[in-house]
N, C-alpha and C positions, 0 to 999 in steps of 0.2 A: 022229627025232633030237630029243633034249630040249635045253633051254637050256644046260646045263652042257657038253654035248658040242660044241655050236655055238661056245660061247665058247672052249673049249679048242682047237678047230680053227682059229678065227680067230687066237688067240694063236700057235699053231704056225706058221701062214702068215706072220704078221707077223715072227716070229723068223727064218723062212727067208728072207724078203725082205731083212731087215737083214743077215743073214749073207752073202747073195748080193752086196749092195752093198759090204760090206767086202771080200769076196773079189775082186770086180771091181776095187776100188781098189788092192788089193795087186798084182794081176796086171798092171794097166795103168800102174802107177807108173813114172816114167821113171828116177829115181835116188833113192837114200836118203841120199846125201851132201848136206849143206847147201851152198848157194851161198856164195861168199866175201862177207862183209859189207863192202861199199864203198858210200859215198853216191853217188847218181847226180846228175851235174851236166852234162847235155847231152853225155855221153860223154867229158868232160874229166877229167883226174886232179884230185882235190881239192887246193886250195892251202892250206886251213886245216882245223882240226879241226871235226867235225860239230856239236859243242856249244859252239862258240866264242861269245863274247859279241858282241852287236850294238852299234854305236855309239849313243849316247844320242839322236841326232837322229832315228833311226828310230822311237823311241817317241813323239816329238812328232808326227811325220807320221802315225803310226797314230792318235793321239788326234784329230788334225784330221780324218782320214778318218772315224772313228767319229762325230764330231760332225756332219759333213755327211750321213753315212748316216742318223743318227737324225733329222736335219732332213727327209729325204725320207720317212721312216717316219711322221712326224707330219703332213707336208704332204698326203700322198695322201688320208687320210680327211677332212682339212680341206676339200679341194676338193670332196668329195662332199656335204658338209653346209653349205657356205658360203651357199647361197641360203636355207636354212631358219633358220640362226642369226642372220644379219643383220650389220650393220656392226661389232658388238662382236668378232666372230671375226676380222675383217680387222685390227682394231687389235691383238688378241692375237697374231696371226701376225707382224705387223710388229715387235712387241716381241720375240718369240722370235727372229726373224731379226736384230734388232739385237743381242741378246745373243750370238748366234753370230758376227756380224760383229765385235763387240768382242773376242771370243776370237781371231779371225784377226788382227786388228790388233795385239793384244798379242803373239801368236806371231811376227808379222812384225817387230815392234819389238825383240823379244828376240833376233832372229836365228835363229829355229828353222827358217826356210825357206831359209837360206843354206847352200850345200853346200861352199863353199870355206873 
C-alpha cells in the first residue's frame, strides 16, 4: 500500500466516523421543537422583563466589590515577597489600603451603602 492509498483510506475512515456521529445525533435526538424561551428564576414566574435596568446603587456596590477584589489580587503576591522587599513594601501597602479605605468612606458618606 503506497502513501496516497493510505491517506485516502484514512480520509474515508474519518468521513465515515463523522457521518456516523451525525447519524447517531439525528437518531438519538429527543425533539426538534425549540423549548419556550422563559427566564429561569428559581421556578417562579418572572415579575419584570429580562433586560430591565438595574437600580444605580447596584453599580456602586459592584465597584466597591471590584475594588476590594483587586485589593486581594495585589495583597497575595505582596505577602509572598514582603520579607525580601523590606519595610518600603509595608508602607506602600498601607498607602494602598488607605486609598481604598478613603473610597469606602466616600461611598458611605454619599449614601451608596444605604438601601432604604
